[in-house]
C-alpha positions, 0 to 999 in steps of 0.5 A: 467493521470496526469504527475505531479511528486509526492511522490510514496505513494501519487501517488498511493493513488490517483489511484484505489485500491491504484495503484495495477498493475499500471505502474509508474516510477521516473520522471527523469528515462528513459521511458523504466525503470519503476515499476509494483506495486504488493502490497502496505500497505499505511497509512494516517496521518495528514500532519505536514505542515498542523498542524504546527502553523503559527507565525506572521512572517510567515503569509505573506509567508504562505498566498501566499503559501495557495493561490497556494495550493487552486489553486492546490486543485481546479484543482484536481478531487472532489473525491481526496480531502482526499489525499495530495495536491502537491504544485509545485514551482521552489523553491520546489526542489526534496523534493516534499512537500505536504500540506493537511489534510492527507499524505500517507506513507507506504510500496510498492512492485513492479516488476522492469523493465529496458530496457523494460524487468524484472530486477531481484533483486540483493538480493535473495527474496521470491518474484520477486517483492521486496520492493521499498526503502524509499529513492527512494519513496521520489523522484517524480514519475509519472504514465506510460501510457501502450499504449505509450510503444513498443509492445514488452514491452507491451507483457512482461508486460502482461506476468508478470501480468499473472504470478502474477495472477497465483501466487496470486491464489496459495497464496490464496489457501495456505491461505485458507488451513492454515485458514481451518487447524487453524479453525479445530485445534481451534474447536478440542481445544474447543471440548476438553475443553467442554468435560473436563468441562462436566466431571468436572460437572458430577464428582461434581454431582456424589460426591454430590450424594454420600454425600447425600446417606451417 
């Protein structure tokens, strides 16, 4: 489990299932203030830093930067080469710049915990897991090892995960019901249209028959 701070989208893109149910926190937050990822909608685009042309005046500085990036790439797992590579340096600051072929972005929803307990959002939402603001996603994040948390906090996390699983099962049932209703409505429309076309064909045939008789 890497302790290198990364942008939240970049961190989740390196985890299985894009970090679903992973426990993460801002790198400068207390150990008992964290988030449980419940849903993510990530997109991947080429990094603008990687695509920007190199001018002769910046080749010397970019050369040393490239060397640092290559060292960072070698230290990563081979199966993570498709995501961003974070270049850490004392001059990087809180922006956590990334250089690589793809850059992860998107929307992320999570359960917020403070002092080891669930902290309900101030604004009323349909879901207990609100969307994480983009301004918060840009800072450095790290993954939290659940085994390092107190037993009471682990129990709280387990209870909430069970609640989320039950909610997801209910949501899946509702989705299936809506899909079935939509399918039946579409089938009924297609049947009506088929009967109408058959009626028109029979009507034309009848008109032709009457014309021939006369």
